[in-house]
Rosetta silent file (secondary structure, phi, psi, omega in degrees, C-alpha in Angstrom):
SEQUENCE: MDYITSSFLELNECNSDYEFTFCNHIRWKSPTYATFHNSKNIQVPKDYPTPELPPSLVPRRNNPNVCTFITNFTEARRTIEYWTKQAKPEDITQDTAELNKWIYTCTTLLEENENVNNSWPIPAFFKWYYDDILTSSNKFLNLILRINNIPFAIGTNTVNSWFSKIREWSIDATTKFIFVQAPFPKCDVLHAFLYNANLWDPSGKDEYKECLTNKLRIIFSNFQESQNTNF
SCORE:     score description
SCORE:     0.000 S_00000001
   1 L     0.000  129.866 -176.439   74.679  123.824   45.933 S_00000001
   2 L   -80.574  170.620 -175.159   76.641  120.604   45.373 S_00000001
   3 H   -57.314  -46.788 -174.160   77.659  118.086   48.041 S_00000001
   4 H   -66.723  -45.605  179.355   81.274  119.183   48.301 S_00000001
   5 H   -60.401  -45.413 -179.436   80.520  122.902   48.545 S_00000001
   6 H   -64.972  -34.047  178.268   77.849  122.354   51.198 S_00000001
   7 H   -62.611  -47.226 -179.159   80.232  120.093   53.145 S_00000001
   8 H   -64.661  -40.515  179.329   82.908  122.763   53.314 S_00000001
   9 H   -62.186  -43.274  178.832   80.420  125.454   54.297 S_00000001
  10 H   -63.681  -45.457 -174.840   79.082  123.268   57.083 S_00000001
  11 H   -71.546  -33.163  178.108   82.511  122.251   58.318 S_00000001
  12 H   -68.619  -23.169  179.274   83.938  125.758   58.251 S_00000001
  13 L   -94.930    3.770 -171.384   81.099  126.844   60.529 S_00000001
  14 H   -59.123  -35.749 -174.040   81.560  123.867   62.836 S_00000001
  15 H   -61.919  -20.610  178.590   83.311  125.804   65.615 S_00000001
  16 H   -78.775   -4.275 -172.998   80.106  127.700   66.414 S_00000001
  17 H  -101.579    5.118  173.467   78.420  124.408   67.294 S_00000001
  18 E  -140.949  162.957  179.525   80.321  123.535   70.458 S_00000001
  19 E  -143.146  151.432  176.027   81.453  125.334   73.571 S_00000001
  20 E   -89.060  130.971 -178.919   83.977  124.762   76.322 S_00000001
  21 L  -113.938 -159.117 -175.612   82.409  124.388   79.754 S_00000001
  22 H   -54.478  135.805  179.777   83.723  123.802   83.271 S_00000001
  23 H    57.532   34.167  176.795   87.179  122.145   83.384 S_00000001
  24 H    64.136   17.926  174.256   87.439  122.409   79.594 S_00000001
  25 L   -68.520  147.727 -175.523   84.631  119.909   79.055 S_00000001
  26 E  -108.607  130.906  176.697   83.118  120.276   75.590 S_00000001
  27 E  -120.142  123.547  178.229   79.401  120.531   74.938 S_00000001
  28 E   -83.917  130.580  178.315   78.068  120.292   71.394 S_00000001
  29 L   -88.762  -21.649  174.441   75.151  122.600   70.635 S_00000001
  30 L  -148.227  156.590 -169.603   74.321  120.812   67.374 S_00000001
  31 L   -84.951   64.405  178.835   75.405  117.420   66.009 S_00000001
  32 L  -103.919   15.679  174.945   78.105  118.446   63.545 S_00000001
  33 E   -73.210  170.274  175.362   80.772  116.233   65.120 S_00000001
  34 L   -65.164  138.948 -172.197   82.254  113.247   63.272 S_00000001
  35 E  -115.615  157.342 -177.873   79.700  110.457   63.179 S_00000001
  36 L   -64.706  136.466  179.170   79.768  106.669   63.404 S_00000001
  37 L  -147.474  125.028  179.972   80.125  104.831   60.117 S_00000001
  38 L   -79.159   66.291 -175.386   80.589  101.074   59.674 S_00000001
  39 L   -69.338  -17.866  178.300   83.268  101.656   57.057 S_00000001
  40 L   -87.412   -1.323  178.168   84.742   98.208   57.688 S_00000001
  41 L    53.642   46.177  178.675   81.416   96.620   56.683 S_00000001
  42 L   -70.443  125.916  177.310   81.362   94.420   59.761 S_00000001
  43 L  -103.804  108.073 -176.765   78.591   91.826   59.532 S_00000001
  44 L   -86.269  128.532  177.896   77.531   90.858   63.042 S_00000001
  45 L   -57.781  145.133 -177.286   75.974   87.383   63.402 S_00000001
  46 L   -61.349  -29.421 -177.256   72.322   87.469   64.376 S_00000001
  47 L   -88.569    3.283  178.337   72.968   85.377   67.471 S_00000001
  48 L   -71.767  131.449 -172.593   75.680   87.709   68.762 S_00000001
  49 L   -66.102  150.030  174.863   74.429   89.137   72.089 S_00000001
  50 L   -84.887  128.236 -177.850   73.309   92.724   72.508 S_00000001
  51 L   -66.868  150.565  176.875   75.438   94.535   75.109 S_00000001
  52 L   -72.826  148.647  177.492   73.814   95.818   78.249 S_00000001
  53 L   -69.932  148.244  168.672   73.282   99.541   78.583 S_00000001
  54 L   -56.063  140.037 -174.864   75.486  101.524   80.949 S_00000001
  55 H   -50.605  -36.024 -176.509   73.508  101.742   84.224 S_00000001
  56 H   -68.962  -18.921 -178.390   73.026  105.502   83.915 S_00000001
  57 H   -95.562  -13.683 -177.111   71.202  105.092   80.591 S_00000001
  58 H   -56.322  -45.307 -179.538   68.787  102.344   81.654 S_00000001
  59 H   -64.602  -15.948 -174.288   66.158  104.766   83.047 S_00000001
  60 H  -103.483   -1.399 -173.493   66.184  106.700   79.744 S_00000001
  61 L   -66.185  -20.238  177.278   65.872  103.870   77.244 S_00000001
  62 L  -103.372    6.122  177.652   62.111  104.363   76.983 S_00000001
  63 L   -69.455  119.991 -175.090   62.307  108.139   76.850 S_00000001
  64 L   -62.923  -18.520 -178.670   60.660  109.067   73.513 S_00000001
  65 L   -81.806  -23.799 -175.774   63.105  111.935   72.987 S_00000001
  66 L  -131.746    3.645 -174.677   66.262  109.808   73.104 S_00000001
  67 H   -62.823  -36.536  179.278   65.172  106.155   72.750 S_00000001
  68 H   -68.788  -40.171  176.168   66.231  105.989   69.078 S_00000001
  69 H   -58.335  -44.985 -178.974   69.622  107.489   69.912 S_00000001
  70 H   -65.275  -40.564  177.536   70.096  104.845   72.606 S_00000001
  71 H   -62.032  -44.599  179.825   69.051  102.053   70.231 S_00000001
  72 H   -65.226  -39.544  176.950   71.493  103.269   67.575 S_00000001
  73 H   -61.374  -44.880 -178.979   74.260  103.573   70.160 S_00000001
  74 H   -62.980  -41.142 -179.763   73.631  100.007   71.361 S_00000001
  75 H   -68.588  -40.575  176.960   73.724   98.610   67.816 S_00000001
  76 H   -63.307  -41.954  178.459   76.923  100.517   66.987 S_00000001
  77 H   -62.667  -41.859  178.620   78.499   99.249   70.207 S_00000001
  78 H   -59.195  -41.087  179.413   77.482   95.685   69.347 S_00000001
  79 H   -65.164  -46.127 -178.438   79.222   96.037   65.967 S_00000001
  80 H   -67.250  -40.512  179.670   82.434   97.444   67.452 S_00000001
  81 H   -62.225  -42.416  178.265   82.499   94.861   70.247 S_00000001
  82 H   -61.607  -44.788  178.832   82.149   92.023   67.746 S_00000001
  83 H   -60.822  -41.087 -179.062   84.961   93.502   65.638 S_00000001
  84 H   -61.044  -40.012 -177.505   87.154   93.873   68.744 S_00000001
  85 H   -71.532  -15.517  177.614   86.768   90.196   69.621 S_00000001
  86 L   -91.919   -1.397 -174.711   87.975   89.231   66.126 S_00000001
  87 L   -70.188  162.728  174.366   91.178   91.237   66.501 S_00000001
  88 L   -64.187  147.161 -177.489   94.654   89.782   66.696 S_00000001
  89 H   -51.571  -37.918 -177.646   95.647   88.889   70.294 S_00000001
  90 H   -73.296  -12.772 -178.231   98.237   91.669   70.366 S_00000001
  91 H  -102.483  -13.328 -171.406   95.598   94.254   69.364 S_00000001
  92 H   -61.889  -43.675 -177.234   92.738   93.269   71.677 S_00000001
  93 H   -60.869  -48.059 -179.001   93.906   95.263   74.704 S_00000001
  94 H   -66.725  -43.023 -179.788   94.335   98.493   72.750 S_00000001
  95 H   -63.997  -38.805  178.254   91.118   98.025   70.755 S_00000001
  96 H   -65.758  -38.554  177.674   89.157   97.321   73.945 S_00000001
  97 H   -63.933  -41.494  177.707   90.561  100.484   75.539 S_00000001
  98 H   -64.130  -39.771  178.171   89.484  102.499   72.474 S_00000001
  99 H   -62.357  -44.630 -178.823   86.023  100.935   72.660 S_00000001
 100 H   -63.897  -36.834  175.778   85.659  101.838   76.348 S_00000001
 101 H   -62.495  -42.913 -179.044   86.635  105.445   75.607 S_00000001
 102 H   -65.623  -41.154  177.419   84.005  105.594   72.885 S_00000001
 103 H   -59.752  -44.675  179.050   81.323  104.130   75.184 S_00000001
 104 H   -61.699  -41.669 -179.932   82.168  106.764   77.781 S_00000001
 105 H   -60.331  -48.431 -178.559   82.000  109.508   75.124 S_00000001
 106 H   -65.857  -41.097 -179.292   78.544  108.440   73.935 S_00000001
 107 H   -65.297  -45.815  179.888   77.232  107.953   77.462 S_00000001
 108 H   -64.595  -39.234  177.760   78.501  111.314   78.669 S_00000001
 109 H   -56.173  -44.492 -177.834   77.109  113.059   75.601 S_00000001
 110 H   -74.644  -35.861 -177.287   73.655  111.763   76.429 S_00000001
 111 H   -71.357  -39.744 -167.437   73.913  112.289   80.193 S_00000001
 112 H  -106.446   -7.051 -175.981   75.259  115.830   80.198 S_00000001
 113 L  -114.554  107.928 -177.678   73.921  117.434   77.032 S_00000001
 114 L   -70.525  -10.576 -179.961   70.286  118.474   77.135 S_00000001
 115 L   -79.351  -19.158 -174.625   70.379  119.210   73.401 S_00000001
 116 L   -66.463  136.216  174.557   70.698  115.541   72.390 S_00000001
 117 L  -147.281 -173.582 -174.401   67.621  113.940   70.860 S_00000001
 118 L   -64.510  -18.087 -179.573   66.720  111.142   68.458 S_00000001
 119 L   -82.487  -10.582 -178.364   67.865  113.137   65.434 S_00000001
 120 L   -79.392  134.808  177.298   71.469  113.263   66.674 S_00000001
 121 L   -78.921  165.939  178.296   73.833  110.695   65.117 S_00000001
 122 L   -77.898  136.008  178.191   76.182  108.479   67.102 S_00000001
 123 E   -60.301  150.977 -178.469   79.719  109.902   67.526 S_00000001
 124 L   -66.930  149.813  171.074   82.469  108.331   65.437 S_00000001
 125 L   -88.353  116.189 -166.941   84.706  105.557   66.746 S_00000001
 126 H   -57.287  -43.136 -176.223   88.135  107.154   66.482 S_00000001
 127 H   -60.099  -44.639  179.520   90.125  104.087   65.408 S_00000001
 128 H   -68.873  -40.747 -178.001   87.816  103.388   62.436 S_00000001
 129 H   -62.653  -43.728 -179.655   87.549  107.059   61.562 S_00000001
 130 H   -68.285  -35.530  174.126   91.318  107.503   61.483 S_00000001
 131 H   -59.501  -39.648  177.117   91.668  104.358   59.383 S_00000001
 132 H   -61.229  -39.306  179.702   89.245  105.983   56.916 S_00000001
 133 H   -63.802  -44.626  178.927   91.477  109.044   56.783 S_00000001
 134 H   -63.024  -41.559  179.006   94.545  106.935   55.986 S_00000001
 135 H   -62.833  -47.026 -178.122   92.610  105.032   53.321 S_00000001
 136 H   -65.575  -35.276  179.827   91.297  108.184   51.707 S_00000001
 137 H   -64.774  -42.928  179.006   94.744  109.786   51.780 S_00000001
 138 H   -64.510  -42.845  179.765   96.299  106.860   49.945 S_00000001
 139 H   -66.432  -39.509  179.919   93.527  106.825   47.344 S_00000001
 140 H   -61.959  -47.156 -179.818   93.726  110.568   46.923 S_00000001
 141 H   -63.019  -42.354  179.701   97.468  110.485   46.341 S_00000001
 142 H   -63.177  -38.104  179.390   97.166  107.587   43.891 S_00000001
 143 H   -66.534  -40.491  178.500   94.497  109.424   41.928 S_00000001
 144 H   -61.220  -40.279 -178.817   96.633  112.530   41.673 S_00000001
 145 H   -71.595  -30.043 -176.019   99.504  110.440   40.354 S_00000001
 146 H   -80.083  -36.141 -172.845   97.293  108.584   37.874 S_00000001
 147 L   -89.619  100.966 -169.213   95.437  111.457   36.307 S_00000001
 148 L   -86.705   -1.316  178.751   98.059  113.129   34.162 S_00000001
 149 L   -95.676   10.241  171.162   95.924  115.897   32.701 S_00000001
 150 L   -97.666  125.190 -176.997   95.868  117.757   36.034 S_00000001
 151 L   -51.862  140.030 -175.435   98.778  120.214   36.158 S_00000001
 152 H   -57.626  -42.260 -177.750  101.630  118.982   38.367 S_00000001
 153 H   -62.177  -41.432  178.806  101.715  122.176   40.464 S_00000001
 154 H   -63.619  -46.005 -179.367   98.015  121.920   41.234 S_00000001
 155 H   -61.753  -46.212 -178.080   98.368  118.258   42.158 S_00000001
 156 H   -63.267  -48.347 -178.456  101.421  118.783   44.355 S_00000001
 157 H   -65.742  -34.439  179.810  100.009  121.766   46.221 S_00000001
 158 H   -70.022  -41.886  176.431   96.679  120.061   46.713 S_00000001
 159 H   -61.497  -44.079  178.659   98.287  116.932   48.147 S_00000001
 160 H   -61.752  -41.560  178.496  100.389  119.081   50.497 S_00000001
 161 H   -65.120  -39.317  178.926   97.288  120.995   51.573 S_00000001
 162 H   -56.714  -53.917 -176.783   95.433  117.714   52.072 S_00000001
 163 H   -71.101  -30.180  175.731   98.032  116.293   54.464 S_00000001
 164 H   -63.957  -42.482  178.719   98.506  119.643   56.179 S_00000001
 165 H   -65.245  -37.307  178.709   94.785  119.776   56.960 S_00000001
 166 H   -64.702  -42.644  178.464   94.878  116.213   58.306 S_00000001
 167 H   -61.975  -44.072  179.576   97.771  117.088   60.629 S_00000001
 168 H   -62.057  -44.495 -179.920   95.941  120.170   61.888 S_00000001
 169 H   -62.514  -44.508 -176.422   92.759  118.169   62.458 S_00000001
 170 H   -61.107  -44.038  179.248   94.605  115.363   64.247 S_00000001
 171 H   -63.308  -45.506 -179.015   96.292  117.729   66.687 S_00000001
 172 H   -64.084  -45.443 -176.163   93.038  119.559   67.391 S_00000001
 173 H   -65.081  -43.657 -174.569   90.989  116.367   67.762 S_00000001
 174 H   -78.161  -36.700 -175.299   93.401  114.568   70.083 S_00000001
 175 H   -84.587  -26.513 -176.161   94.473  117.472   72.320 S_00000001
 176 H  -106.217  -36.191 -171.261   91.094  119.184   72.755 S_00000001
 177 H  -106.522  -57.817 -178.514   88.380  116.590   72.237 S_00000001
 178 H   -64.520  -30.968  178.840   89.617  113.022   72.623 S_00000001
 179 H   -57.399  -37.684  178.230   91.701  114.163   75.605 S_00000001
 180 H  -103.850   13.371  177.110   88.464  114.913   77.484 S_00000001
 181 L    55.160   47.225  174.211   86.615  112.058   75.716 S_00000001
 182 L  -106.998  156.259  174.784   84.214  114.336   73.885 S_00000001
 183 L   -55.960  135.144 -175.543   82.930  113.774   70.316 S_00000001
 184 L   -96.691  157.428 -177.877   85.585  115.110   67.962 S_00000001
 185 E   -68.885  162.515  174.689   85.039  117.366   64.911 S_00000001
 186 L   -69.249  147.547  169.440   84.866  116.112   61.361 S_00000001
 187 L   -90.250  108.940 -167.400   88.011  116.026   59.269 S_00000001
 188 H   -61.634  -36.993 -178.790   86.757  118.116   56.370 S_00000001
 189 H   -67.512  -31.010  177.307   88.961  116.626   53.657 S_00000001
 190 H   -66.117  -47.805 -175.115   87.761  113.138   54.585 S_00000001
 191 H   -72.553  -29.723  179.892   84.092  114.033   54.378 S_00000001
 192 H   -80.298  -14.289 -175.533   84.437  116.055   51.209 S_00000001
 193 H  -120.217  -66.609 -175.378   86.314  113.294   49.419 S_00000001
 194 L   -61.258  -41.793 -174.402   86.062  109.743   50.806 S_00000001
 195 L   -83.854    5.640  168.878   82.403  110.007   51.789 S_00000001
 196 L   -84.555   90.077 -167.903   81.427  111.232   48.339 S_00000001
 197 H   -55.891  -34.825 -176.675   80.374  107.690   47.417 S_00000001
 198 H   -65.450  -17.276 -176.471   80.173  108.322   43.671 S_00000001
 199 H   -72.951  -22.503 -172.340   83.877  109.108   43.588 S_00000001
 200 H  -104.875   28.334  172.739   84.937  105.544   44.297 S_00000001
 201 L   -60.587  123.066 -175.782   83.224  103.767   41.404 S_00000001
 202 L   -74.930   -0.621 -177.679   85.735  101.007   40.495 S_00000001
 203 L   -56.686  142.593  178.192   84.882  101.292   36.800 S_00000001
 204 L  -105.796   14.031 -176.183   87.865  101.693   34.504 S_00000001
 205 L   -68.519  153.664 -179.309   85.911  103.158   31.606 S_00000001
 206 H   -60.881  -40.208 -178.412   87.165  106.270   29.832 S_00000001
 207 H   -66.388  -29.595  176.173   84.001  108.202   30.663 S_00000001
 208 H   -66.463  -42.601  179.194   84.534  107.352   34.340 S_00000001
 209 H   -60.601  -41.357  178.707   88.052  108.780   34.199 S_00000001
 210 H   -64.403  -42.530  178.405   86.701  111.965   32.661 S_00000001
 211 H   -63.100  -43.513  179.795   84.003  112.176   35.336 S_00000001
 212 H   -62.277  -43.038  178.870   86.572  111.533   38.071 S_00000001
 213 H   -59.765  -43.883  178.755   88.866  114.224   36.704 S_00000001
 214 H   -62.301  -40.018  179.892   86.010  116.710   36.721 S_00000001
 215 H   -66.784  -39.030  176.911   85.151  115.806   40.304 S_00000001
 216 H   -63.061  -39.182  178.542   88.751  116.250   41.360 S_00000001
 217 H   -64.060  -37.287  176.658   88.784  119.676   39.754 S_00000001
 218 H   -62.586  -44.256  178.338   85.650  120.564   41.723 S_00000001
 219 H   -60.659  -45.415  178.376   87.388  119.431   44.909 S_00000001
 220 H   -57.038  -46.594 -177.182   90.454  121.491   44.059 S_00000001
 221 H   -62.217  -47.203 -178.025   88.306  124.554   43.418 S_00000001
 222 H   -72.245  -35.782  177.591   86.304  124.239   46.620 S_00000001
 223 H   -64.798  -41.338  178.111   89.327  123.284   48.695 S_00000001
 224 H   -61.114  -45.737 -178.937   91.138  126.344   47.368 S_00000001
 225 H   -63.898  -42.256 -176.772   88.173  128.573   48.174 S_00000001
 226 H   -69.359  -29.201 -177.544   87.742  127.132   51.668 S_00000001
 227 H   -99.577   -3.560 -175.815   91.425  127.568   52.540 S_00000001
 228 L    54.008   42.880 -177.187   91.935  130.892   50.721 S_00000001
 229 L  -108.780  135.540  175.685   94.915  129.261   49.020 S_00000001
 230 L   -99.548  111.514  179.802   96.241  130.210   45.616 S_00000001
 231 L   -78.905    0.000    0.000   97.554  127.131   43.860 S_00000001
């Protein structure tokens, strides 16, 4: 099974991996939420200080079941905090608020979910994740426009489906998950396309174009199958 097909199968089954609890709080039963990724390639100076743990996590930092999760969370937080301090003055307040929401999300996940262990990844930072979606959308649209041997109808319908899925995901993520500061689900089109690293080879060679076209056709086929859409 190839990467794209397995991604769609996993993501289509995602809803079975969380449940709504008291006061609509969300508890993930397995770690299939969107995960942290340093997509901005932030390089933190070695002498930049490590942030202190939230007080509630201090007693658990040596717990062998979650110590790696806590270490990864601390390093991710250090990266985001450094990035926040480099922001434009007009953006610092908003970026800091987003960071604090993310810290609360990670802390609550560990405090209230007995399923969490060292194998669980760190939840995504929404601002970076959404930036990735915008980036991938622009690249996707540009590729559709560039590759002229893909039928226009297929390209148009696929682009429309792409943005429709993003809108659906955004509404679901913000109204159900981010609203209660819980880890939000993956945006399937992002993970099936942008995070397929081989797709973004900058090579301009003819064989690369042929390979890219084939990969796009695979995406079209799997996207069609996953959405039960006839292009």
